Phi, psi and omega in degrees: 000157176245122178245125184239117175267123180236162177145168180297155175302146176087007181268348180104018179303314184297316180300312181292322179296318178298315179298318181293315179300318179297317180293324182271353189052052183249162172290143177246117179249114181250116181303318179304317181291320178297313181296320179297322179293320178298317179295315179299328181291342182085003181283340181203162177236152179295152355281147186268348183067224187275006187307310181300322179291319180297314178297313181299320179299317181295316180293317179299316180299319179295317179296312181298324182296333179256013175087015178265124176293153184229136173244121182255143178235101187210140178301315181044063189282349184235157181304325181297322178293317180294318179297327178300319179293318180297315178297321178300312180297316180301314179297330180270355182068030182247145174293149179235141175230121179261135180229117178264124183257129180228162168241119188296324184265113180303325179294320177292320177300313179299317179301316181296317179297315183291334180264355184293139176238145181290139175247010181233128180303123178091352179274121175259115182286146182287154174280169177300318179301316179294320179299315183280343180280336181284129179292115175248105185287131180302149180291137175237108185301324178296326182266315188266350181085182182286155173200160173264132173260122179248117173278105182274063185266338181250228179274157175303326179299322178296314179295323182295334177301315179292320180298312180299318179298317180295316182288337180289351179278000180276000000 
């Protein structure tokens, strides 16, 4: 299966994706880590455009082809990015579950972004101004398909209860 965590930076996607990948014994593909590795290699400089997504799609397709589930951690701010994940799963004959992670309180979201520290060599985390400047198109179920919205307002364990219930429907 392909599980895709989407949402603005600082909402807790990485934490939930890591927990989910560990529980499923799945590959975890984090766009931030891929992009940081490309930058560290000297092959490109920011902004990278779709490079991280292109690499993640190839790795995910390879994993799915051999029966390994994949958990993706990607902002996917536009419908085209979301459709790419759905198309990838369809092409692999794998079920897909999209999970949008949000923080309900804008002040709390801002606090998390401002206190966030990079855990990947070469990854520069965005500022609050950068997070809010990126166009994050609202989800349209008719266009983007179904997804679970998880308000990651409490502990990750609280959010994981909803994630596990959603994934158990596969």
